A tleap script that builds the chain and sets N, CA, C and O, in Angstrom:
source leaprc.protein.ff14SB
mol = sequence {
  NMET LEU ASN ALA ARG VAL GLN ARG LEU GLN
  GLN ALA VAL HIE LEU ALA ARG ASP LEU GLU
  PRO LEU THR PRO ALA GLU LEU ARG VAL LEU
  GLU LEU LEU PRO THR HIE LEU THR ASP ASN
  LEU ILE ALA ARG GLN LEU SER VAL SER VAL
  ASN THR VAL ARG THR HIE LEU GLN ALA LEU
  TYR ARG LYS LEU GLU VAL ARG SER ARG ALA
  ASP ALA VAL GLU ARG ALA ARG ARG THR GLY
  LEU ILE PRO PRO CSER
}
set mol.1.N position { 19.501 -9.173 20.924 }
set mol.1.CA position { 18.830 -8.105 20.211 }
set mol.1.C position { 18.002 -8.674 19.065 }
set mol.1.O position { 16.852 -8.277 18.876 }
set mol.2.N position { 18.571 -9.589 18.309 }
set mol.2.CA position { 17.840 -10.211 17.206 }
set mol.2.C position { 16.675 -11.020 17.734 }
set mol.2.O position { 15.609 -11.062 17.120 }
set mol.3.N position { 16.878 -11.664 18.874 }
set mol.3.CA position { 15.822 -12.448 19.500 }
set mol.3.C position { 14.618 -11.580 19.839 }
set mol.3.O position { 13.479 -11.999 19.631 }
set mol.4.N position { 14.849 -10.387 20.355 }
set mol.4.CA position { 13.764 -9.467 20.706 }
set mol.4.C position { 13.010 -9.030 19.462 }
set mol.4.O position { 11.784 -8.923 19.480 }
set mol.5.N position { 13.737 -8.778 18.385 }
set mol.5.CA position { 13.099 -8.373 17.108 }
set mol.5.C position { 12.227 -9.500 16.578 }
set mol.5.O position { 11.113 -9.255 16.116 }
set mol.6.N position { 12.714 -10.716 16.637 }
set mol.6.CA position { 11.938 -11.876 16.181 }
set mol.6.C position { 10.675 -12.019 17.012 }
set mol.6.O position { 9.605 -12.299 16.472 }
set mol.7.N position { 10.788 -11.830 18.316 }
set mol.7.CA position { 9.612 -11.919 19.182 }
set mol.7.C position { 8.585 -10.854 18.837 }
set mol.7.O position { 7.387 -11.135 18.797 }
set mol.8.N position { 9.049 -9.619 18.583 }
set mol.8.CA position { 8.124 -8.543 18.211 }
set mol.8.C position { 7.427 -8.865 16.896 }
set mol.8.O position { 6.221 -8.650 16.767 }
set mol.9.N position { 8.168 -9.374 15.923 }
set mol.9.CA position { 7.572 -9.726 14.634 }
set mol.9.C position { 6.570 -10.861 14.777 }
set mol.9.O position { 5.512 -10.840 14.147 }
set mol.10.N position { 6.890 -11.838 15.590 }
set mol.10.CA position { 5.958 -12.940 15.821 }
set mol.10.C position { 4.686 -12.437 16.491 }
set mol.10.O position { 3.586 -12.870 16.147 }
set mol.11.N position { 4.833 -11.526 17.442 }
set mol.11.CA position { 3.672 -10.955 18.105 }
set mol.11.C position { 2.822 -10.165 17.111 }
set mol.11.O position { 1.595 -10.249 17.144 }
set mol.12.N position { 3.466 -9.397 16.228 }
set mol.12.CA position { 2.731 -8.624 15.227 }
set mol.12.C position { 1.949 -9.541 14.293 }
set mol.12.O position { 0.795 -9.259 13.969 }
set mol.13.N position { 2.561 -10.622 13.866 }
set mol.13.CA position { 1.871 -11.581 12.992 }
set mol.13.C position { 0.684 -12.185 13.719 }
set mol.13.O position { -0.395 -12.321 13.142 }
set mol.14.N position { 0.870 -12.546 14.966 }
set mol.14.CA position { -0.217 -13.126 15.759 }
set mol.14.C position { -1.369 -12.133 15.907 }
set mol.14.O position { -2.531 -12.495 15.722 }
set mol.15.N position { -1.047 -10.876 16.242 }
set mol.15.CA position { -2.087 -9.856 16.395 }
set mol.15.C position { -2.813 -9.610 15.082 }
set mol.15.O position { -4.040 -9.521 15.059 }
set mol.16.N position { -2.066 -9.500 13.991 }
set mol.16.CA position { -2.679 -9.237 12.685 }
set mol.16.C position { -3.577 -10.384 12.257 }
set mol.16.O position { -4.619 -10.159 11.641 }
set mol.17.N position { -3.190 -11.599 12.573 }
set mol.17.CA position { -3.985 -12.770 12.195 }
set mol.17.C position { -5.335 -12.775 12.903 }
set mol.17.O position { -6.330 -13.242 12.349 }
set mol.18.N position { -5.367 -12.255 14.126 }
set mol.18.CA position { -6.585 -12.241 14.926 }
set mol.18.C position { -7.522 -11.089 14.583 }
set mol.18.O position { -8.686 -11.106 14.984 }
set mol.19.N position { -7.037 -10.091 13.850 }
set mol.19.CA position { -7.857 -8.933 13.531 }
set mol.19.C position { -8.752 -9.196 12.327 }
set mol.19.O position { -8.390 -9.921 11.400 }
set mol.20.N position { -9.932 -8.585 12.373 }
set mol.20.CA position { -10.826 -8.620 11.216 }
set mol.20.C position { -10.168 -7.791 10.107 }
set mol.20.O position { -9.629 -6.720 10.384 }
set mol.21.N position { -10.204 -8.268 8.853 }
set mol.21.CA position { -9.542 -7.533 7.767 }
set mol.21.C position { -10.130 -6.126 7.590 }
set mol.21.O position { -11.329 -5.909 7.763 }
set mol.22.N position { -9.259 -5.190 7.243 }
set mol.22.CA position { -9.684 -3.824 6.976 }
set mol.22.C position { -9.952 -3.648 5.494 }
set mol.22.O position { -9.289 -4.254 4.653 }
set mol.23.N position { -10.928 -2.815 5.184 }
set mol.23.CA position { -11.225 -2.520 3.780 }
set mol.23.C position { -10.175 -1.540 3.252 }
set mol.23.O position { -9.487 -0.892 4.041 }
set mol.24.N position { -10.044 -1.426 1.933 }
set mol.24.CA position { -9.108 -0.434 1.380 }
set mol.24.C position { -9.424 0.986 1.851 }
set mol.24.O position { -8.511 1.767 2.116 }
set mol.25.N position { -10.701 1.321 1.955 }
set mol.25.CA position { -11.085 2.663 2.411 }
set mol.25.C position { -10.674 2.882 3.861 }
set mol.25.O position { -10.191 3.958 4.214 }
set mol.26.N position { -10.862 1.873 4.698 }
set mol.26.CA position { -10.446 1.979 6.100 }
set mol.26.C position { -8.932 2.136 6.203 }
set mol.26.O position { -8.437 2.902 7.030 }
set mol.27.N position { -8.210 1.420 5.373 }
set mol.27.CA position { -6.740 1.543 5.380 }
set mol.27.C position { -6.298 2.938 4.977 }
set mol.27.O position { -5.334 3.466 5.532 }
set mol.28.N position { -6.994 3.548 4.010 }
set mol.28.CA position { -6.639 4.912 3.590 }
set mol.28.C position { -6.820 5.885 4.755 }
set mol.28.O position { -5.982 6.760 4.970 }
set mol.29.N position { -7.908 5.736 5.503 }
set mol.29.CA position { -8.137 6.593 6.668 }
set mol.29.C position { -7.074 6.300 7.735 }
set mol.29.O position { -6.499 7.222 8.313 }
set mol.30.N position { -6.821 5.035 7.986 }
set mol.30.CA position { -5.832 4.640 8.991 }
set mol.30.C position { -4.463 5.243 8.687 }
set mol.30.O position { -3.775 5.696 9.602 }
set mol.31.N position { -4.061 5.256 7.432 }
set mol.31.CA position { -2.753 5.800 7.053 }
set mol.31.C position { -2.640 7.288 7.360 }
set mol.31.O position { -1.535 7.802 7.536 }
set mol.32.N position { -3.780 7.987 7.426 }
set mol.32.CA position { -3.755 9.426 7.699 }
set mol.32.C position { -3.851 9.759 9.181 }
set mol.32.O position { -3.629 10.910 9.560 }
set mol.33.N position { -4.170 8.801 10.020 }
set mol.33.CA position { -4.315 9.081 11.449 }
set mol.33.C position { -3.040 9.604 12.103 }
set mol.33.O position { -3.129 10.505 12.936 }
set mol.34.N position { -1.859 9.087 11.769 }
set mol.34.CA position { -0.647 9.613 12.413 }
set mol.34.C position { -0.358 11.076 12.068 }
set mol.34.O position { 0.453 11.713 12.741 }
set mol.35.N position { -1.003 11.615 11.038 }
set mol.35.CA position { -0.768 13.009 10.641 }
set mol.35.C position { -1.499 13.999 11.533 }
set mol.35.O position { -1.247 15.201 11.457 }
set mol.36.N position { -2.406 13.509 12.384 }
set mol.36.CA position { -3.194 14.345 13.293 }
set mol.36.C position { -4.138 15.293 12.561 }
set mol.36.O position { -4.533 16.322 13.108 }
set mol.37.N position { -4.502 14.948 11.322 }
set mol.37.CA position { -5.499 15.736 10.604 }
set mol.37.C position { -6.859 15.552 11.268 }
set mol.37.O position { -7.135 14.504 11.851 }
set mol.38.N position { -7.701 16.569 11.176 }
set mol.38.CA position { -9.064 16.460 11.692 }
set mol.38.C position { -9.889 15.574 10.750 }
set mol.38.O position { -9.469 15.268 9.633 }
set mol.39.N position { -11.059 15.174 11.225 }
set mol.39.CA position { -11.961 14.395 10.368 }
set mol.39.C position { -12.261 15.147 9.078 }
set mol.39.O position { -12.288 14.559 7.997 }
set mol.40.N position { -12.487 16.462 9.202 }
set mol.40.CA position { -12.801 17.270 8.017 }
set mol.40.C position { -11.646 17.283 7.016 }
set mol.40.O position { -11.865 17.160 5.811 }
set mol.41.N position { -10.431 17.431 7.510 }
set mol.41.CA position { -9.274 17.466 6.605 }
set mol.41.C position { -9.012 16.105 5.967 }
set mol.41.O position { -8.626 16.024 4.801 }
set mol.42.N position { -9.221 15.045 6.730 }
set mol.42.CA position { -9.089 13.698 6.145 }
set mol.42.C position { -10.127 13.522 5.044 }
set mol.42.O position { -9.820 12.991 3.976 }
set mol.43.N position { -11.348 13.963 5.298 }
set mol.43.CA position { -12.418 13.863 4.299 }
set mol.43.C position { -12.035 14.614 3.024 }
set mol.43.O position { -12.199 14.100 1.917 }
set mol.44.N position { -11.527 15.828 3.190 }
set mol.44.CA position { -11.106 16.602 2.005 }
set mol.44.C position { -9.999 15.899 1.240 }
set mol.44.O position { -10.039 15.816 0.012 }
set mol.45.N position { -9.019 15.396 1.961 }
set mol.45.CA position { -7.878 14.753 1.304 }
set mol.45.C position { -8.314 13.509 0.536 }
set mol.45.O position { -7.772 13.216 -0.529 }
set mol.46.N position { -9.296 12.772 1.075 }
set mol.46.CA position { -9.761 11.540 0.432 }
set mol.46.C position { -10.946 11.769 -0.504 }
set mol.46.O position { -11.417 10.836 -1.154 }
set mol.47.N position { -11.425 13.007 -0.572 }
set mol.47.CA position { -12.586 13.361 -1.407 }
set mol.47.C position { -13.824 12.546 -1.039 }
set mol.47.O position { -14.513 12.004 -1.903 }
set mol.48.N position { -14.086 12.475 0.264 }
set mol.48.CA position { -15.292 11.817 0.778 }
set mol.48.C position { -15.924 12.751 1.814 }
set mol.48.O position { -15.336 13.769 2.182 }
set mol.49.N position { -17.106 12.402 2.273 }
set mol.49.CA position { -17.764 13.228 3.284 }
set mol.49.C position { -17.159 12.945 4.657 }
set mol.49.O position { -16.560 11.897 4.896 }
set mol.50.N position { -17.339 13.919 5.548 }
set mol.50.CA position { -16.850 13.739 6.919 }
set mol.50.C position { -17.590 12.580 7.586 }
set mol.50.O position { -17.013 11.883 8.421 }
set mol.51.N position { -18.850 12.365 7.233 }
set mol.51.CA position { -19.588 11.236 7.795 }
set mol.51.C position { -18.981 9.906 7.357 }
set mol.51.O position { -18.965 8.948 8.130 }
set mol.52.N position { -18.489 9.839 6.142 }
set mol.52.CA position { -17.829 8.624 5.660 }
set mol.52.C position { -16.561 8.364 6.470 }
set mol.52.O position { -16.287 7.227 6.856 }
set mol.53.N position { -15.800 9.406 6.721 }
set mol.53.CA position { -14.580 9.263 7.528 }
set mol.53.C position { -14.938 8.760 8.920 }
set mol.53.O position { -14.281 7.859 9.441 }
set mol.54.N position { -15.964 9.329 9.519 }
set mol.54.CA position { -16.363 8.913 10.868 }
set mol.54.C position { -16.842 7.464 10.886 }
set mol.54.O position { -16.588 6.734 11.844 }
set mol.55.N position { -17.529 7.054 9.834 }
set mol.55.CA position { -17.960 5.656 9.728 }
set mol.55.C position { -16.754 4.733 9.650 }
set mol.55.O position { -16.721 3.690 10.303 }
set mol.56.N position { -15.760 5.117 8.850 }
set mol.56.CA position { -14.543 4.313 8.739 }
set mol.56.C position { -13.792 4.278 10.074 }
set mol.56.O position { -13.244 3.242 10.451 }
set mol.57.N position { -13.766 5.406 10.785 }
set mol.57.CA position { -13.102 5.437 12.083 }
set mol.57.C position { -13.779 4.498 13.073 }
set mol.57.O position { -13.103 3.782 13.812 }
set mol.58.N position { -15.094 4.496 13.091 }
set mol.58.CA position { -15.815 3.582 13.986 }
set mol.58.C position { -15.467 2.133 13.670 }
set mol.58.O position { -15.235 1.330 14.574 }
set mol.59.N position { -15.432 1.805 12.373 }
set mol.59.CA position { -15.093 0.440 11.972 }
set mol.59.C position { -13.652 0.104 12.355 }
set mol.59.O position { -13.370 -1.003 12.814 }
set mol.60.N position { -12.740 1.061 12.165 }
set mol.60.CA position { -11.337 0.842 12.536 }
set mol.60.C position { -11.199 0.576 14.025 }
set mol.60.O position { -10.505 -0.356 14.431 }
set mol.61.N position { -11.849 1.380 14.829 }
set mol.61.CA position { -11.760 1.199 16.281 }
set mol.61.C position { -12.294 -0.169 16.681 }
set mol.61.O position { -11.709 -0.852 17.521 }
set mol.62.N position { -13.408 -0.564 16.074 }
set mol.62.CA position { -13.990 -1.870 16.398 }
set mol.62.C position { -13.057 -2.996 15.977 }
set mol.62.O position { -12.794 -3.914 16.753 }
set mol.63.N position { -12.556 -2.924 14.742 }
set mol.63.CA position { -11.710 -3.999 14.212 }
set mol.63.C position { -10.358 -4.071 14.916 }
set mol.63.O position { -9.816 -5.158 15.115 }
set mol.64.N position { -9.819 -2.925 15.289 }
set mol.64.CA position { -8.528 -2.907 15.979 }
set mol.64.C position { -8.691 -3.064 17.493 }
set mol.64.O position { -7.712 -3.184 18.229 }
set mol.65.N position { -9.935 -3.060 17.933 }
set mol.65.CA position { -10.258 -3.212 19.355 }
set mol.65.C position { -9.606 -2.121 20.200 }
set mol.65.O position { -8.929 -2.392 21.192 }
set mol.66.N position { -9.833 -0.875 19.773 }
set mol.66.CA position { -9.296 0.290 20.472 }
set mol.66.C position { -10.402 1.314 20.665 }
set mol.66.O position { -11.512 1.149 20.160 }
set mol.67.N position { -10.085 2.381 21.407 }
set mol.67.CA position { -11.087 3.412 21.688 }
set mol.67.C position { -10.643 4.816 21.315 }
set mol.67.O position { -11.394 5.771 21.516 }
set mol.68.N position { -9.440 4.963 20.777 }
set mol.68.CA position { -8.962 6.302 20.432 }
set mol.68.C position { -8.057 6.232 19.203 }
set mol.68.O position { -7.588 5.166 18.804 }
set mol.69.N position { -7.831 7.403 18.625 }
set mol.69.CA position { -6.926 7.486 17.464 }
set mol.69.C position { -5.513 7.062 17.840 }
set mol.69.O position { -4.860 6.313 17.112 }
set mol.70.N position { -5.054 7.550 18.982 }
set mol.70.CA position { -3.699 7.199 19.414 }
set mol.70.C position { -3.556 5.690 19.570 }
set mol.70.O position { -2.555 5.108 19.152 }
set mol.71.N position { -4.555 5.063 20.168 }
set mol.71.CA position { -4.511 3.609 20.331 }
set mol.71.C position { -4.572 2.899 18.988 }
set mol.71.O position { -3.916 1.876 18.787 }
set mol.72.N position { -5.365 3.447 18.065 }
set mol.72.CA position { -5.471 2.843 16.728 }
set mol.72.C position { -4.125 2.907 16.005 }
set mol.72.O position { -3.704 1.941 15.369 }
set mol.73.N position { -3.463 4.047 16.110 }
set mol.73.CA position { -2.146 4.200 15.465 }
set mol.73.C position { -1.144 3.240 16.100 }
set mol.73.O position { -0.388 2.571 15.395 }
set mol.74.N position { -1.138 3.174 17.419 }
set mol.74.CA position { -0.209 2.274 18.109 }
set mol.74.C position { -0.457 0.820 17.706 }
set mol.74.O position { 0.486 0.092 17.398 }
set mol.75.N position { -1.708 0.403 17.705 }
set mol.75.CA position { -2.047 -0.986 17.350 }
set mol.75.C position { -1.681 -1.271 15.899 }
set mol.75.O position { -1.144 -2.333 15.582 }
set mol.76.N position { -1.973 -0.318 15.024 }
set mol.76.CA position { -1.658 -0.492 13.598 }
set mol.76.C position { -0.159 -0.603 13.374 }
set mol.76.O position { 0.288 -1.363 12.515 }
set mol.77.N position { 0.611 0.143 14.133 }
set mol.77.CA position { 2.076 0.061 14.001 }
set mol.77.C position { 2.585 -1.276 14.518 }
set mol.77.O position { 3.460 -1.886 13.902 }
set mol.78.N position { 2.041 -1.742 15.656 }
set mol.78.CA position { 2.471 -3.019 16.225 }
set mol.78.C position { 2.128 -4.188 15.317 }
set mol.78.O position { 2.848 -5.186 15.290 }
set mol.79.N position { 1.034 -4.073 14.574 }
set mol.79.CA position { 0.616 -5.169 13.704 }
set mol.79.C position { 1.148 -5.026 12.286 }
set mol.79.O position { 0.898 -5.883 11.439 }
set mol.80.N position { 1.881 -3.945 12.021 }
set mol.80.CA position { 2.466 -3.773 10.698 }
set mol.80.C position { 1.523 -3.207 9.652 }
set mol.80.O position { 1.838 -3.229 8.462 }
set mol.81.N position { 0.368 -2.699 10.075 }
set mol.81.CA position { -0.573 -2.119 9.113 }
set mol.81.C position { -0.096 -0.759 8.596 }
set mol.81.O position { -0.390 -0.373 7.465 }
set mol.82.N position { 0.639 -0.048 9.437 }
set mol.82.CA position { 1.273 1.205 9.026 }
set mol.82.C position { 2.715 1.168 9.517 }
set mol.82.O position { 3.017 0.497 10.504 }
set mol.83.N position { 3.599 1.879 8.841 }
set mol.83.CA position { 5.016 1.827 9.235 }
set mol.83.C position { 5.262 2.479 10.584 }
set mol.83.O position { 4.512 3.368 10.988 }
set mol.84.N position { 6.304 2.047 11.285 }
set mol.84.CA position { 6.652 2.689 12.567 }
set mol.84.C position { 7.030 4.145 12.348 }
set mol.84.O position { 7.442 4.536 11.256 }
set mol.85.N position { 6.885 4.933 13.391 }
set mol.85.CA position { 7.195 6.371 13.265 }
set mol.85.C position { 8.665 6.623 13.161 }
set mol.85.O position { 9.088 7.774 13.051 }
savepdb mol mol.pdb
quit
């Protein structure tokens, strides 16, 4: 059991090392993705425009090498960018 945990942690470190760093603004958006808020609600919560949120989402998808919010959340959890559910 401990061996499996060590392997998962090693994989997360490897994945995180290969990813392009996220900006603080991108991380703030990423942290809200598991809440299933809409782009508009994320924008309101962060006091930015919806276009800014969409720009950050595009950058997140590119940097995390994913195509959807669900995939972004899964990848972020595997790499330790956001806590597991």
